[in-house]
MDAnalysis code that builds the backbone (N, CA, C; Angstrom):
import MDAnalysis as mda
import numpy as np

u = mda.Universe.empty(246, n_residues=82, atom_resindex=np.repeat(np.arange(82), 3), trajectory=True)
u.add_TopologyAttr("name", ["N", "CA", "C"] * 82)
u.add_TopologyAttr("resid", np.arange(1, 83))
u.add_TopologyAttr("resname", ["MET", "ARG", "LYS", "LEU", "VAL", "SER", "ILE", "ALA", "LEU", "GLY", "ALA", "ALA", "ILE", "LEU", "VAL", "PRO", "ALA", "VAL", "ALA", "GLN", "ALA", "GLN", "MET", "SER", "ASP", "GLY", "GLU", "TYR", "CYS", "SER", "ARG", "LEU", "SER", "TYR", "LEU", "TYR", "ARG", "THR", "TYR", "VAL", "GLY", "ALA", "ASN", "ARG", "ALA", "SER", "GLY", "ASN", "VAL", "PRO", "GLU", "ALA", "LEU", "ALA", "MET", "CYS", "ASP", "THR", "ASN", "PRO", "ALA", "ALA", "ALA", "ILE", "PRO", "VAL", "LEU", "GLU", "ARG", "ALA", "LEU", "THR", "ASP", "ALA", "GLN", "ILE", "ASP", "LEU", "PRO", "ARG", "ARG", "ASN"])
u.atoms.positions = np.array([
    [79.161, 73.623, 83.585],
    [80.518, 73.063, 84.333],
    [81.590, 74.116, 84.034],
    [81.754, 74.311, 82.544],
    [82.852, 75.011, 82.135],
    [82.818, 76.372, 82.697],
    [81.665, 77.061, 82.824],
    [81.573, 78.365, 83.425],
    [81.907, 78.512, 84.856],
    [81.599, 77.338, 85.739],
    [81.970, 77.279, 87.138],
    [83.494, 77.096, 87.261],
    [84.195, 76.326, 86.262],
    [85.515, 76.190, 86.468],
    [86.122, 77.587, 86.100],
    [85.667, 78.176, 85.075],
    [86.318, 79.533, 84.728],
    [86.047, 80.509, 85.701],
    [84.994, 80.600, 86.525],
    [84.866, 81.450, 87.684],
    [85.714, 81.142, 88.793],
    [85.882, 79.887, 89.003],
    [86.716, 79.376, 90.071],
    [88.202, 79.745, 89.788],
    [88.641, 79.491, 88.563],
    [90.042, 79.840, 88.097],
    [90.261, 81.291, 88.054],
    [89.186, 82.036, 87.737],
    [89.479, 83.426, 87.696],
    [89.477, 84.025, 89.153],
    [88.737, 83.554, 90.032],
    [88.895, 83.842, 91.450],
    [90.232, 83.555, 92.134],
    [90.777, 82.216, 91.725],
    [92.100, 81.974, 92.245],
    [93.159, 82.905, 91.711],
    [93.039, 83.350, 90.590],
    [93.975, 84.287, 90.053],
    [93.826, 85.790, 90.741],
    [92.663, 86.165, 90.759],
    [92.331, 87.548, 91.452],
    [92.542, 87.726, 92.838],
    [92.338, 86.714, 93.633],
    [92.418, 86.946, 95.107],
    [93.774, 87.128, 95.580],
    [94.974, 86.586, 94.939],
    [96.307, 86.798, 95.411],
    [96.517, 88.369, 94.866],
    [96.021, 88.688, 93.649],
    [96.391, 90.005, 93.235],
    [95.826, 91.061, 94.034],
    [94.561, 90.780, 94.502],
    [93.897, 91.763, 95.387],
    [94.617, 91.854, 96.698],
    [95.122, 90.745, 97.206],
    [95.928, 90.710, 98.530],
    [97.060, 91.472, 98.404],
    [97.782, 91.248, 97.335],
    [99.098, 92.029, 97.041],
    [98.756, 93.598, 96.889],
    [97.633, 93.957, 96.319],
    [97.265, 95.398, 96.105],
    [97.154, 96.160, 97.406],
    [96.877, 95.276, 98.622],
    [96.522, 95.861, 99.734],
    [97.708, 95.874, 100.809],
    [98.997, 95.852, 100.295],
    [100.081, 95.637, 101.126],
    [100.180, 96.904, 101.931],
    [100.374, 96.777, 103.097],
    [100.585, 98.037, 104.097],
    [101.881, 98.505, 103.894],
    [102.163, 99.831, 104.594],
    [103.414, 100.356, 104.570],
    [104.294, 99.496, 105.463],
    [103.735, 98.948, 106.633],
    [104.538, 97.998, 107.552],
    [105.040, 96.887, 106.691],
    [104.255, 96.225, 105.844],
    [104.653, 95.029, 105.094],
    [105.760, 95.298, 104.037],
    [105.530, 96.520, 103.368],
    [106.470, 96.903, 102.321],
    [107.815, 97.242, 102.961],
    [107.756, 97.875, 104.134],
    [109.079, 98.235, 104.794],
    [109.759, 96.961, 105.290],
    [108.948, 96.015, 105.563],
    [109.646, 94.733, 106.178],
    [110.197, 94.030, 104.809],
    [109.580, 94.221, 103.860],
    [110.206, 93.546, 102.672],
    [111.539, 94.246, 102.311],
    [111.494, 95.547, 102.212],
    [112.708, 96.253, 101.941],
    [113.722, 95.975, 102.974],
    [113.456, 95.775, 104.231],
    [114.479, 95.587, 105.249],
    [115.121, 94.225, 105.070],
    [114.202, 93.338, 104.765],
    [114.711, 91.790, 104.515],
    [115.679, 91.955, 103.355],
    [115.221, 92.585, 102.193],
    [116.232, 92.706, 101.119],
    [117.584, 93.287, 101.339],
    [117.541, 94.392, 102.186],
    [118.775, 95.055, 102.539],
    [119.466, 94.119, 103.546],
    [119.049, 93.477, 104.477],
    [119.828, 92.673, 105.419],
    [120.256, 91.454, 104.630],
    [119.470, 90.982, 103.641],
    [120.014, 89.700, 102.975],
    [121.039, 90.102, 101.790],
    [120.897, 91.166, 101.200],
    [121.662, 91.430, 99.935],
    [122.914, 92.390, 100.257],
    [122.686, 93.303, 101.136],
    [123.675, 94.205, 101.560],
    [124.530, 93.811, 102.788],
    [123.567, 93.561, 103.872],
    [124.125, 93.269, 105.196],
    [123.817, 94.236, 106.143],
    [123.223, 93.930, 107.265],
    [122.947, 94.978, 108.259],
    [124.391, 95.491, 108.799],
    [125.361, 94.742, 108.704],
    [126.643, 95.176, 109.338],
    [127.205, 96.334, 108.497],
    [126.901, 96.309, 107.159],
    [127.363, 97.309, 106.408],
    [126.518, 98.673, 106.366],
    [125.379, 98.587, 107.011],
    [124.580, 99.666, 107.022],
    [125.209, 101.021, 107.590],
    [124.953, 102.218, 106.815],
    [125.556, 103.402, 107.437],
    [124.559, 104.484, 107.174],
    [124.972, 105.683, 107.621],
    [123.979, 106.885, 107.466],
    [122.743, 106.710, 108.200],
    [121.615, 106.893, 107.490],
    [120.358, 106.718, 108.104],
    [119.831, 105.344, 108.023],
    [120.466, 104.428, 107.367],
    [119.943, 103.075, 107.220],
    [119.753, 102.261, 108.417],
    [120.579, 102.286, 109.450],
    [120.385, 101.646, 110.652],
    [118.991, 101.978, 111.369],
    [118.866, 103.290, 111.408],
    [117.606, 103.801, 112.005],
    [116.432, 103.423, 111.215],
    [116.457, 103.479, 109.875],
    [115.351, 103.071, 109.073],
    [115.063, 101.601, 109.212],
    [116.087, 100.770, 109.355],
    [115.844, 99.414, 109.560],
    [115.075, 99.025, 110.820],
    [115.370, 99.941, 111.889],
    [114.731, 99.788, 113.273],
    [113.318, 100.292, 113.181],
    [113.046, 101.273, 112.299],
    [111.727, 102.064, 112.294],
    [110.564, 101.435, 111.513],
    [110.929, 100.163, 110.916],
    [109.822, 99.643, 110.103],
    [108.622, 99.293, 110.816],
    [108.726, 98.966, 112.126],
    [107.563, 98.522, 112.993],
    [106.763, 99.855, 113.470],
    [107.542, 100.890, 113.745],
    [106.997, 102.109, 114.346],
    [106.603, 103.215, 113.543],
    [107.420, 103.451, 112.260],
    [107.346, 104.564, 111.517],
    [107.700, 104.088, 110.139],
    [106.913, 103.326, 109.485],
    [107.444, 102.708, 108.223],
    [107.356, 103.841, 107.123],
    [106.426, 104.828, 107.165],
    [106.420, 105.967, 106.252],
    [107.694, 106.623, 106.085],
    [108.538, 106.824, 107.317],
    [109.695, 107.453, 107.215],
    [110.787, 106.656, 106.841],
    [110.680, 105.443, 107.030],
    [111.694, 104.526, 106.836],
    [111.849, 104.025, 105.281],
    [110.695, 103.987, 104.709],
    [110.572, 103.362, 103.338],
    [111.429, 104.199, 102.307],
    [111.454, 105.658, 102.374],
    [112.276, 106.251, 101.366],
    [113.844, 105.914, 101.542],
    [114.221, 105.824, 102.854],
    [115.625, 105.706, 103.101],
    [116.041, 104.360, 102.755],
    [115.210, 103.409, 102.934],
    [115.637, 101.772, 102.471],
    [115.504, 101.723, 101.064],
    [114.537, 102.521, 100.288],
    [114.481, 102.341, 98.845],
    [115.638, 102.878, 98.197],
    [116.117, 104.072, 98.657],
    [117.418, 104.779, 98.298],
    [118.565, 103.844, 98.556],
    [118.700, 103.276, 99.679],
    [119.752, 102.461, 99.938],
    [119.808, 101.264, 98.943],
    [118.776, 100.525, 98.780],
    [118.626, 99.403, 97.930],
    [118.940, 99.790, 96.458],
    [118.490, 101.023, 96.186],
    [118.688, 101.337, 94.675],
    [120.234, 101.750, 94.516],
    [120.789, 102.355, 95.570],
    [122.247, 102.659, 95.446],
    [122.974, 101.344, 95.486],
    [122.535, 100.282, 96.011],
    [123.344, 99.107, 95.939],
    [122.778, 98.291, 94.708],
    [122.141, 98.898, 93.693],
    [121.771, 98.191, 92.531],
    [120.887, 96.981, 92.817],
    [120.033, 96.925, 93.845],
    [119.061, 95.808, 94.132],
    [117.600, 96.239, 93.749],
    [117.036, 95.532, 92.892],
    [115.675, 95.857, 92.379],
    [114.710, 95.941, 93.574],
    [113.875, 96.889, 93.593],
    [112.829, 96.993, 94.720],
    [111.706, 96.133, 94.356],
    [111.081, 95.640, 95.357],
    [109.952, 94.724, 95.152],
    [108.807, 95.532, 94.770],
    [107.754, 94.979, 94.005],
    [106.548, 95.648, 93.595],
    [105.763, 96.003, 94.766],
    [105.150, 97.109, 94.768],
    [104.367, 97.624, 95.821],
    [102.912, 97.249, 95.774],
    [102.541, 97.352, 94.457],
    [101.142, 97.217, 94.074],
    [100.207, 98.003, 94.751],
])
């Protein structure tokens, strides 16, 4: 019985970790976009940021570095990518 409980508990811990490890570029970009809009504000976006915010759905690989830089410049911690 203990072994079964240990296996079930281990699986419950590992499944979310594996799910996080498989985050796509689009999901990560959406997180960055959410953080920017929430803590900096889309109205204050300048430079390449407005375009990057709009590109998360179509070209997240190009948008991610722009958003990461903007968040870092605003002293906002980046989310874990895993």
